[in-house]
Each structure stands twice: as C-alpha cells, then as structure tokens.
C-alpha positions in Angstrom: -6.3 25.2 7.4 -6.4 21.5 8.0 -9.3 19.3 6.6 -11.6 18.0 9.1 -11.1 14.5 10.2 -13.6 11.6 10.0 -13.3 8.3 11.8 -13.4 5.3 9.4 -13.7 1.6 10.2 -11.6 -0.4 7.7 -11.2 -4.2 7.5 -7.5 -4.9 7.2 -5.4 -8.0 6.7 -4.5 -9.2 10.3 -1.0 -10.2 9.6 -0.2 -6.8 7.9 -1.8 -4.9 10.7 0.2 -6.7 13.4 3.4 -6.2 11.4 2.7 -2.4 11.1 1.9 -2.1 14.9 5.1 -4.1 15.7 7.1 -1.5 13.6 5.2 1.3 15.2 3.8 2.6 11.8 1.3 5.4 12.1 -1.7 3.6 10.8 -3.9 6.8 10.4 -1.0 8.4 8.4 -0.3 5.5 6.3 -3.9 4.8 5.5 -4.4 8.4 4.6 -1.4 8.4 2.4 -2.5 5.3 0.6 -5.9 6.7 0.0 -4.5 9.9 -1.3 -2.3 8.0 -3.8 -5.2 6.0 -4.9 -7.3 9.1 -5.5 -4.6 10.7 -7.4 -4.1 7.7 -9.6 -7.7 7.4 -10.2 -8.0 11.1 -11.3 -4.9 10.6 -13.6 -6.7 7.6 -15.1 -10.0 9.5 -15.7 -8.2 12.5 -17.0 -6.5 10.2 -19.7 -9.7 8.8 -20.7 -11.5 12.1 -20.9 -8.7 13.6 -22.9 -7.6 10.6 -25.1 -8.9 12.1 -28.3 -7.0 15.5 -27.9 -3.8 13.6 -26.9 -4.2 11.2 -30.1 -4.6 14.4 -32.3 -1.6 16.2 -30.7 0.5 13.0 -31.1 -0.5 12.8 -34.7 0.4 16.5 -35.3 3.8 16.0 -33.8 4.4 12.8 -35.9 3.5 14.6 -39.0 5.1 18.1 -38.4 7.5 17.6 -35.5 7.6 19.5 -32.3 6.4 23.2 -32.4 9.6 25.3 -32.3 11.6 22.0 -32.4 14.2 23.6 -34.6 15.2 25.7 -31.7 16.0 22.7 -29.5 19.7 22.4 -28.8 19.7 18.8 -27.7 
C-alpha cells in the first residue's frame, strides 16, 4: 500500500530548479528521494548517539579479548 501524498511548498534555488526542469528531472521524485536520504542519515546519527556507550564498551571488549569466535576465522 502506497503512502498518502501531501502537497508541500518548498523554496528552491532558482538556477538549480531551472536546470532540473531543462533536464526533465521529476522534481517530486527527486525531492522525496532527497528527504528520505536526509531522514535516514539523521536516524543513523541519532542511533549512534543513543548507543555510543554500548558501542564503546563493545569496542573495548574486542580490543582486550579479540573478536568472539575469532580463532575460527579463516582470513
């Protein structure tokens, strides 16, 4: 099921808009793709902040003890 669509007004750089139109870029698709990438990047940034302590602890463990099951690695 597709998500519902909402009309949005966005200020854009005029030169960039003209170039995109000349190249027949689908502006709605391009904007949605860019927003989706920005949302994903922000979620990843927040996850790293929220989990920084656990990541630090895991990294310290690996530095001290090596990778779990590391002795079975063949590379």
